[in-house]
C-alpha positions as CSV (number, residue, x, y, z in Angstrom):
1,X,-18.9,9.5,10.6
2,X,-18.0,12.1,13.2
3,X,-15.2,9.9,14.5
4,X,-13.8,9.8,10.9
5,X,-14.1,13.5,10.2
6,X,-11.4,14.4,12.8
7,X,-8.9,12.7,10.5
8,X,-9.6,15.0,7.6
9,X,-8.2,18.5,6.8
10,X,-11.7,19.7,6.0
11,X,-10.5,23.1,4.7
12,X,-8.8,21.1,1.8
13,X,-12.1,19.5,0.7
14,X,-13.8,18.9,-1.7
15,X,-11.1,16.7,-3.4
16,X,-9.9,17.1,-7.0
17,X,-10.4,13.5,-8.1
18,X,-12.5,13.0,-11.2
19,X,-16.2,12.1,-10.8
20,X,-16.5,8.4,-10.4
21,X,-12.9,7.8,-9.4
22,X,-12.5,5.0,-6.8
23,X,-9.7,6.7,-4.9
24,X,-12.1,8.7,-2.7
25,X,-13.9,5.5,-1.7
26,X,-10.6,3.8,-0.8
27,X,-9.4,6.8,1.2
28,X,-12.7,6.7,3.1
29,X,-12.2,3.0,3.8
30,X,-8.7,3.7,5.2
31,X,-10.0,6.4,7.5
32,X,-12.9,4.3,8.7
33,X,-10.4,1.5,9.6
34,X,-8.2,4.0,11.5
35,X,-11.2,5.4,13.3
36,X,-12.4,1.9,14.2
37,X,-9.0,1.1,15.8
38,X,-9.1,4.5,17.5
39,X,-5.5,5.3,16.4
40,X,-4.0,8.5,17.7
41,X,-3.7,10.8,14.7
42,X,-0.6,12.4,16.2
43,X,1.2,9.1,16.1
44,X,0.4,8.4,12.4
45,X,2.5,9.4,9.4
46,X,1.1,9.0,5.9
47,X,3.5,9.0,3.0
48,X,2.8,9.2,-0.8
49,X,4.7,9.4,-4.0
50,X,3.3,11.0,-7.2
51,X,0.0,10.2,-8.9
52,X,-3.7,10.5,-8.4
53,X,-3.6,8.3,-5.3
54,X,-0.8,10.4,-3.9
55,X,-3.1,13.4,-3.6
56,X,-4.8,11.7,-0.7
57,X,-2.4,12.7,2.1
58,X,-3.2,16.4,1.4
59,X,-6.7,15.8,2.6
60,X,-5.7,13.9,5.8
61,X,-5.0,15.5,9.1
62,X,-1.9,13.6,10.0
63,X,1.8,14.3,9.6
64,X,2.1,13.7,5.9
65,X,4.8,13.6,3.2
66,X,4.1,14.0,-0.5
67,X,7.4,12.7,-1.8
68,X,9.0,12.0,-5.2
69,X,7.8,9.6,-7.8
70,X,8.2,6.0,-6.7
71,X,10.1,6.8,-3.6
72,X,7.3,6.8,-1.0
73,X,8.5,3.5,0.5
74,X,12.1,4.8,0.7
75,X,11.0,7.9,2.7
76,X,8.7,5.7,4.8
77,X,11.5,3.3,5.6
78,X,13.6,6.3,6.9
79,X,10.7,7.4,9.1
80,X,10.1,4.0,10.5
81,X,13.7,3.4,11.3
82,X,14.1,6.7,13.1
83,X,10.8,6.5,14.8
84,X,9.7,2.9,15.1
85,X,7.0,3.9,17.6
86,X,5.0,5.7,14.9
87,X,2.3,4.0,12.6
88,X,3.6,4.6,9.1
89,X,1.1,4.3,6.2
90,X,2.0,4.5,2.5
91,X,-0.7,5.5,0.0
92,X,0.5,4.8,-3.5
93,X,-0.7,3.9,-7.0
94,X,0.0,1.0,-9.4
95,X,2.5,3.0,-11.4
96,X,4.1,4.7,-8.5
97,X,4.6,1.4,-6.6
98,X,5.4,-1.1,-9.3
99,X,7.2,0.8,-12.0
100,X,9.7,3.4,-10.8
101,X,9.0,2.3,-7.2
102,X,9.1,-1.4,-7.9
103,X,12.6,-2.0,-6.4
104,X,11.6,-0.2,-3.2
105,X,8.5,-2.2,-3.0
106,X,10.3,-5.6,-3.3
107,X,12.9,-4.7,-0.7
108,X,10.5,-3.2,1.8
109,X,8.6,-6.5,1.6
110,X,11.9,-8.4,1.9
111,X,12.8,-6.5,5.1
112,X,9.3,-7.0,6.5
113,X,9.5,-3.5,7.9
114,X,6.4,-2.4,9.8
115,X,4.7,-0.2,7.2
116,X,1.2,-0.5,5.9
117,X,1.1,0.0,2.1
118,X,-2.2,0.7,0.3
119,X,-1.8,0.3,-3.4
120,X,-4.6,2.0,-5.3
121,X,-4.6,-0.1,-8.5
122,X,-6.6,1.5,-11.3
123,X,-4.4,-0.2,-14.0
124,X,-3.3,3.1,-15.6
125,X,-1.4,6.3,-15.0
126,X,-4.3,8.6,-14.5
127,X,-2.7,11.9,-13.5
128,X,-0.4,12.0,-16.5
129,X,-3.0,11.3,-19.1
130,X,-3.5,7.5,-19.3
131,X,-0.2,5.8,-20.0
132,X,-0.2,2.0,-19.4
133,X,1.4,0.8,-16.2
134,X,2.9,-2.5,-15.0
135,X,-0.6,-3.4,-13.8
136,X,-2.4,-2.8,-17.1
137,X,-4.0,-6.1,-18.4
138,X,-2.7,-7.4,-21.8
139,X,-4.6,-5.9,-24.8
140,X,-5.9,-2.8,-22.9
141,X,-5.4,0.6,-24.5
142,X,-3.5,3.5,-23.1
143,X,-2.0,6.7,-24.5
144,X,1.3,4.9,-24.7
145,X,-0.4,1.7,-26.0
146,X,-2.8,3.0,-28.7
147,X,-3.1,-0.6,-30.2
148,X,-3.1,-2.4,-26.8
149,X,-0.3,-3.3,-24.4
150,X,1.5,-6.6,-25.1
151,X,3.3,-6.7,-21.7
152,X,2.0,-9.1,-19.1
153,X,1.0,-7.3,-15.8
154,X,2.4,-8.0,-12.4
155,X,0.2,-10.0,-9.9
156,X,0.9,-7.5,-7.1
157,X,-0.2,-9.8,-4.3
158,X,1.9,-12.7,-5.5
159,X,4.9,-10.4,-5.9
160,X,4.4,-9.1,-2.3
161,X,4.2,-12.6,-0.9
162,X,7.2,-13.9,-2.8
163,X,9.2,-10.8,-1.7
164,X,8.5,-11.5,2.0
165,X,5.5,-9.3,3.1
166,X,3.9,-10.8,6.2
167,X,0.3,-9.6,5.4
168,X,-1.2,-9.4,1.9
169,X,-4.8,-8.8,0.9
170,X,-6.9,-7.5,-2.0
171,X,-10.3,-5.8,-2.3
172,X,-12.0,-3.4,-4.6
173,X,-13.8,-0.1,-4.4
174,X,-17.0,-2.1,-4.9
175,X,-16.3,-4.4,-1.9
176,X,-16.0,-1.5,0.5
177,X,-16.8,-3.5,3.7
178,X,-14.2,-6.1,2.9
179,X,-11.7,-3.3,2.0
180,X,-12.2,-1.8,5.5
181,X,-11.7,-5.1,7.1
182,X,-8.5,-6.0,5.4
183,X,-7.0,-2.5,5.9
184,X,-7.8,-2.9,9.6
185,X,-6.0,-6.2,9.8
186,X,-3.1,-4.7,7.8
187,X,-2.8,-1.8,10.3
188,X,-2.7,-4.3,13.2
189,X,0.0,-6.5,11.5
190,X,3.5,-6.2,12.9
191,X,5.5,-6.2,9.6
192,X,5.1,-5.2,6.0
193,X,1.5,-5.2,5.1
194,X,0.1,-4.7,1.5
195,X,-3.5,-4.1,0.6
196,X,-4.1,-4.0,-3.2
197,X,-7.2,-1.8,-3.5
198,X,-8.6,-2.3,-7.1
199,X,-10.0,1.0,-8.2
200,X,-11.8,2.4,-11.2
201,X,-10.6,5.2,-13.5
202,X,-13.5,6.1,-15.7
203,X,-11.7,9.1,-17.2
204,X,-8.9,7.3,-18.9
205,X,-9.0,3.5,-18.5
206,X,-12.8,3.2,-18.7
207,X,-13.2,5.6,-21.6
208,X,-10.3,4.5,-23.7
209,X,-11.2,0.8,-23.3
210,X,-14.9,1.5,-23.9
211,X,-15.8,-0.2,-20.6
212,X,-18.4,2.5,-19.8
213,X,-19.1,4.6,-16.7
214,X,-17.8,4.3,-13.2
215,X,-20.9,2.3,-12.4
216,X,-20.1,-0.1,-15.2
217,X,-16.6,-0.5,-13.9
218,X,-17.9,-1.2,-10.4
219,X,-20.2,-3.8,-11.8
220,X,-17.2,-5.4,-13.6
221,X,-15.4,-5.7,-10.2
222,X,-18.6,-7.3,-8.7
223,X,-18.8,-9.8,-11.6
224,X,-15.1,-10.8,-11.8
225,X,-13.9,-10.7,-8.1
226,X,-14.2,-14.0,-6.1
227,X,-13.5,-14.1,-2.4
228,X,-10.6,-16.4,-1.6
229,X,-12.7,-18.4,0.8
230,X,-15.3,-19.2,-2.0
231,X,-12.5,-19.9,-4.5
232,X,-11.1,-22.6,-2.3
233,X,-14.1,-24.8,-3.1
234,X,-14.6,-23.8,-6.7
235,X,-13.6,-25.8,-9.8
236,X,-10.6,-24.2,-11.7
237,X,-12.7,-23.6,-14.8
238,X,-15.1,-21.5,-12.7
239,X,-12.2,-19.2,-11.8
240,X,-11.2,-18.4,-15.4
241,X,-11.2,-14.7,-16.0
242,X,-11.7,-14.0,-12.3
243,X,-9.4,-12.4,-9.6
244,X,-9.2,-13.2,-5.9
245,X,-10.2,-10.8,-3.1
246,X,-9.8,-11.1,0.6
247,X,-6.9,-12.1,2.9
248,X,-4.4,-13.8,0.7
249,X,-1.4,-14.2,3.1
250,X,-1.0,-13.7,6.8
251,X,2.3,-15.2,8.2
252,X,4.4,-13.6,10.9
253,X,8.1,-13.0,10.3
254,X,10.9,-11.0,12.1
255,X,10.2,-7.3,11.7
256,X,13.1,-5.1,10.4
257,X,13.1,-2.3,12.9
258,X,13.1,-4.7,15.9
259,X,15.9,-6.8,14.4
260,X,17.9,-3.7,13.7
261,X,17.4,-2.5,17.3
262,X,18.7,-5.9,18.5
263,X,21.8,-5.4,16.3
264,X,22.4,-1.9,17.8
265,X,22.1,-3.2,21.3
266,X,24.4,-6.1,20.6
267,X,27.1,-3.7,19.2
268,X,26.6,-1.3,22.1
269,X,27.2,-4.1,24.6
270,X,30.4,-5.1,22.8
271,X,31.6,-1.5,22.8
272,X,30.8,-1.1,26.5
273,X,32.7,-4.4,27.3
274,X,35.6,-3.1,25.2
275,X,35.7,0.2,27.1
276,X,35.5,-1.6,30.4
277,X,38.4,-3.7,29.4
278,X,40.4,-0.7,28.4
279,X,39.7,1.0,31.7
280,X,40.7,-2.1,33.6
281,X,44.0,-2.3,31.7
282,X,44.7,1.3,32.4
283,X,44.0,0.9,36.1
284,X,46.3,-2.2,36.3
285,X,49.1,-0.4,34.6
286,X,48.9,2.4,37.2
């Protein structure tokens, strides 16, 4: 624990998340993964947008940016391009990443830029009073869906894989050890890494949908999550109503900042050759 404490701004604690919220558990898992890898906190930048999850960087003793709604990945892309030597981590929520930030998410994955993105998915907009998000399951209630949402939610992992992310995993705030493991692998991956961290929101999602307490919601994760390794040998009917956790995709691909640097170097060589040719012509004319 002492190794983890150095990564916190302890004068900012305790946090302001609601009792029973899973975001503190997920933040702890991120920090323990960083501590296990012994990453230099002076070479880490954590970026967030707006939302409950985006409060996390305020508690962490790194260089941090609390940016505008949905734009965390845009800011993070700028940081990574200007300083590819830094470890860039985005902490975002389901609304922040997949609604207003959806286009940035798709294109960061398409570029396979070396950013680790942790999406805290509690299936609702918690900070702004419980509106439904693109990750809210069909039929669930929200302040903007008083009779239940009819919109189908994204499968975030499938969207990330289809868009080009090279590492994709999912875990929950119940499966904390697995969550730490996949975050560690995501941090080590050279490319765009996505960890969907399924989290409970007892204040809005749980209460509105009469699911019960935070403990009830954690038990729901326990009952409905199936490790991808176990799912591989299960009959399809046994997987009805379940969701997969674990490492869902791990496939290397060209990384954006490295490819961009190659482009710059190629242009520089052409320019140097051109200048050399101009000088040679000038000398010959003399």
